N, C-alpha and C positions, 0 to 999 in steps of 0.2 A: 385344688389349687386356686385360689383367686387372683388370676394375673393381673387384673385390673388394681386390686390393692397392692401387689407387689410392685407394680409398676409406679404407684404413688409412694410408695418407700423408697424406691430406687431414685426416682426422680427428686424427691426431697432433699435426700440424703447427699447427691451428687451435687445437688445446688448449693447446699451448705458447704461442701467440701470444695466447692470452686469458691466461694466467698472468703475462706479461709487461705487458699491459694492467692486468690488475687491480693487480699490483704497483706499477705507474707511478702510477696512481690515488692511490695513499698519499702521494705527494709532490708537489712544484711541476711542473705539466705546460708544457712550451713551446708557446705557441700563437703564430702568425701568419697573416696574411691568405691567402686563396687565391683567385686571380681577381678580378674585379671585381664579382662579384653578392653580395658578403656572406659567401662561404664561407672556412673556416677549415682549417688545417692544423696538428697536433701532432707534438711529437716522437715520440708514442708510435705514430703512424699510421706514421711512417717505419720505427721499430724493428720494429714488427710486420711491416710489408711486406717488409722485408730478410730476417726470419726465414722468411715462408712462401717467397719467391722461393727462399732457399738449398736449403730442403727441398724444394720441387717440383722444382728443375733439377736438383738431386743424384739424386733419384729418375729422373726424366724427362730427361735431357738433350737428348734431339732434340725435345721439344715447345717449343710457344710459350707466353707468358704474358702477358696484358694486366693490368695491376695498376694499381690506383686512382690511385697517384702517380707510379710509374715509367713508365705506359703500357705498349706493346708492348716485350716483353725476347724475342729471338730472333727467327727468319725469320718473316714472315706468309705467310698463303697455306697452311701446313701442315694435316695433318688434325687433329691434337690441339692443342687451344688451351685453357690453363687460365685463369679469370677469378678475382682476387685482390681481395677487399674487407676490407684490414687492420683496419679499425675502421669499422664502419657506426654512425653514431652521433656523428662527432665533434663536430659543434656541441652535442651534450647533456655531453659529456666536458668541453669547454670551459667550461662553466658548473657544473660538479661535479655534473651528474645522471646517476646510474649505471643508463643506460638505451642499452646499445651490444652489438654482437655483430661475430662474425669471420665472414667467408662466403668459402667457395671454391667454384668449380664447374669442371668439365671438359666440354668440347663436342666432340663428333665432328663436323668438316665445319660447325661454327657451332651445330650442334643440342645443346644440353645433356643429357649423358647420367649426371651425377654432381653431386650438390649436398650441401654440407656448412653447417651454421650452428651456430656455437658462442657460448654466452651466458656469459661468465665468471663474472657477477654470481651467476648461478642455479647455474653449474656444470654445465649441460645442454648435450648435443650433441645436434643432430639430423642426419639423413643421408637420401639417396635416391639410389637407382639407377635408371635409366629402364625401368619395365615390372615394376619387383621392388618396389614399395612404398618406403614411408617409415618409418624406425624412430628410437628413440631410442638413447641410447648404450648402454643395457642390452639393446636388441635388442626392445624393445616396440613393436610395429607400430601407427602413427598412423592413426586411423580416427574422425574426430569427427562426432559426432552432430549433428544440428540440431533445436532446440528453440525455435519462433517465439516472440517477447515480444509482446505487444500493445502495448507502449511504443515497438515498432520495432526496428530491427537495431543492433547495435555494429559500427560501420565503421571503418576505416582509411582514411587518405587519403595519398597519395604524389605527387610530382610532381620533374621534373627541375629542376636548378640554374638551366638555360638558360631556363625559361618567367618571363615578366616579370609582375610584381606587378598589371598591368592587364590581365592576359589576360581577354578577355570570356568565354571558354570556360570556365576556370577557375572565373570567377564564378558563372556560371550553373551547372556540376555542384555546386559545393561550396553553393550556396544550395538546389538540389534535395535534396541529400544532409541538410544539417543540418536541413530542414524535415520529413523523413520519417524519420531515424534517432533512435534513443534517445541515441548518443553517436557524434560524429566524431571519432576520434582522430588527430592529427598527429604521430607519433613522432620524425620526423627520424631514423628508422632502419628504412629499409623491410625489410630482412631480419627485424627483430625482428617488424615487423608478419606476414610470410609465417609465420613460425616459430607465432605465435599465433593464425593462422588454422588452420595444420595440427594444431593442438592441441585446436581448437575454442573456443577463449577468445574470439575475436572473430567474428563473422558474415560478413565480406566485407572486401573491400579494392578500392578505386577507384584506379587511377594514372592520369596525365597525363604524357605524354613523359617517362616514368622512366628513370632511369639505367641505362645499358646493362651495367655492372660487376657490380651486385648483382642486376639482376632475374633471369637464368637460374637462380640456386641457390636463390633462394626460390620462384619460380615451378615449379622442379622438385618441391621438397620438398610443396609444397602439392597439386600435382597428383597426386603418387603416394600422397597422404594421402586422395585421393578428391574435392578440390578441383576444381570446373571454373571456365575461365578463358576468357573471350570479349573480341573487343573491343567498344569501346563501342556500336558498332551491332549486335552479336549475335552477329556473325560470329567464324570462327574466329580463334585466337591462338596464337602459337608465340614465346616467348621465345629467339629465336635472337640471335646476336652480329652478325648482318647489319642491315641497315635503317637507317631513318632515325628521329629520334625520334618521328615521328608514329605509325610502327609499334609504340612501345611505351607506347600507352594500352589500358587494359584494365578489365575487370570481373572479380573472382575472388570465388568463394561457394560454399557446399554447393550441390550440384544442385537442391535443392528451394527455395534461397532465390534462387538465379540469377534467375527470371523475374521476381520481383518487383522486384528491384533494376534491372535492366533497364528495366523500365517505369517506375520512377523517374527513370532516366536520361533517358529519350526524352520 
């Protein structure tokens, strides 16, 4: 498998999908309810996903794809599986907030080996290949520094759509974070948070039962930039496509910031 070629395909597809989203945001966006938990889907989600599926399956017809709206396309159980989040931040788009990205990942036997995140608003793209670092679209390597603030870290929070509003664990975690952080962001666009962490714009991310489609691309991007990711109890964490929602709870931060963040959560 030529991962450089796969990255080229994914980057071009994500950027073209982003151009479609950016143009669509200038007009009227069709929005409808999705599920029973208050989520929504837009016409832009579907159009972006159609473009991404066509590009990926044309280039790699024997691969499988798991897409946010279409689910599994192709046979399950193969070695190579793509994950497609055509519009991460749909709820932001629904209220006219320009905070959204496109995410693509490629997994080898469930383990992410390629991740791409494209921000149409800033016209920036970040990508990573496992073991080879994370880079900008111009090839600049991502390597965030860490400068602790006396006022506490700036953190992002993400949780899965299936988490109930009265979840006791969520209340306890968020309370601990809000008491100790300078600011706790809930962007409703996890991949955007991962890109910010990989760039060094924020100090950490805490996730609780995160969604499976967007997690691998973001986690690989951050990890290849030098970010450390652990489970909530401090144990090892791997953003694979297998497993249950309970396996997708994590803490991610610069290695120097991680011990302090874990102690807050304990």
